[in-house]
C-alpha positions in Angstrom: 0.0 0.0 0.0 1.4 3.4 -0.9 2.6 5.7 1.9 0.4 8.6 2.9 3.0 11.1 1.7 2.3 9.9 -1.8 -1.2 11.4 -1.7 -2.1 14.7 -3.2 -4.8 17.1 -1.9 -7.4 18.2 -4.3 -10.4 20.4 -3.9 -13.7 19.3 -5.4 -17.2 20.6 -5.4 -20.3 18.4 -5.1 -23.7 19.9 -5.0 -22.4 23.4 -4.4 -20.2 22.3 -1.5 -16.4 22.2 -1.6 -14.5 19.2 -0.2 -10.8 18.5 0.1 -9.8 15.0 -0.8 -6.4 13.2 -0.5 -5.9 10.8 -3.4 -3.1 9.2 -5.3 -1.9 11.3 -8.2 -2.9 8.7 -10.8 -6.5 8.7 -9.6 -7.0 12.5 -10.0 -8.4 12.4 -13.5 -10.8 9.6 -12.7 -12.0 11.2 -9.4 -12.6 14.6 -11.2 -14.6 12.8 -13.9 -16.7 11.0 -11.4 -17.4 14.3 -9.6 -18.2 16.0 -12.9 -20.7 13.2 -13.7 -22.3 13.5 -10.2 -22.7 17.2 -10.6 -24.2 16.8 -14.0 -26.7 14.3 -12.7 -27.6 16.6 -9.8 -28.2 19.4 -12.3 -30.4 17.1 -14.4 -32.5 16.4 -11.3 -32.7 20.1 -10.5 -34.0 20.8 -14.0 -36.6 17.9 -13.8 -37.7 18.6 -10.3 -37.6 22.3 -9.7 -38.4 23.6 -6.2 -36.7 20.8 -4.2 -33.7 21.5 -2.0 -30.2 20.3 -2.7 -30.4 17.4 -0.3 -33.3 16.0 -2.3 -31.2 16.2 -5.5 -28.2 14.5 -3.9 -30.5 11.8 -2.6 -32.0 11.3 -6.1 -28.5 11.1 -7.5 -27.5 8.4 -4.9 -30.6 6.4 -5.7 -30.0 6.7 -9.4 -26.4 5.4 -9.2 -27.4 2.7 -6.7 -30.0 1.4 -9.1 -28.1 1.8 -12.3 -25.0 -0.4 -11.9 -24.3 -0.2 -15.6 -23.8 3.6 -15.4 -20.5 3.2 -13.5 -17.5 0.8 -13.9 -17.1 -2.3 -11.9 -17.5 -1.5 -8.2 -14.6 -3.9 -7.4 -12.0 -1.7 -9.1 -13.7 1.6 -8.0 -14.5 0.7 -4.3 -12.0 3.1 -2.7 -13.2 6.0 -4.9 -16.8 5.2 -4.5 -16.4 5.0 -0.7 -14.8 8.4 -0.6 -17.5 9.9 -2.7 -20.2 8.2 -0.7 -18.7 9.7 2.5 -18.7 13.1 1.0 -22.3 12.8 0.0 -23.3 11.5 3.4 -21.7 14.6 4.9 -23.7 16.8 2.5 -26.9 15.1 3.5 -26.3 15.6 7.2 -25.8 19.3 6.9 
């Protein structure tokens, strides 16, 4: 397992909230693409269901990805990234 000093810090925004993540440099492009896809899906729900709050859109996005396994790559190879994103979304839902 790589040492913690091999991690880089990046700033990402999910559902209008900023988060600081520590990831391996080779994962940066992938993580940023996943975040972009999440934000696009949230925006899609905001367009379809105007008048809801951001927590509703994040929840809809989680439900969508949980029920559409073909929309993402194999969860075996993505488990660490998905866990990090899930934790961030959990934090957003709690606030």
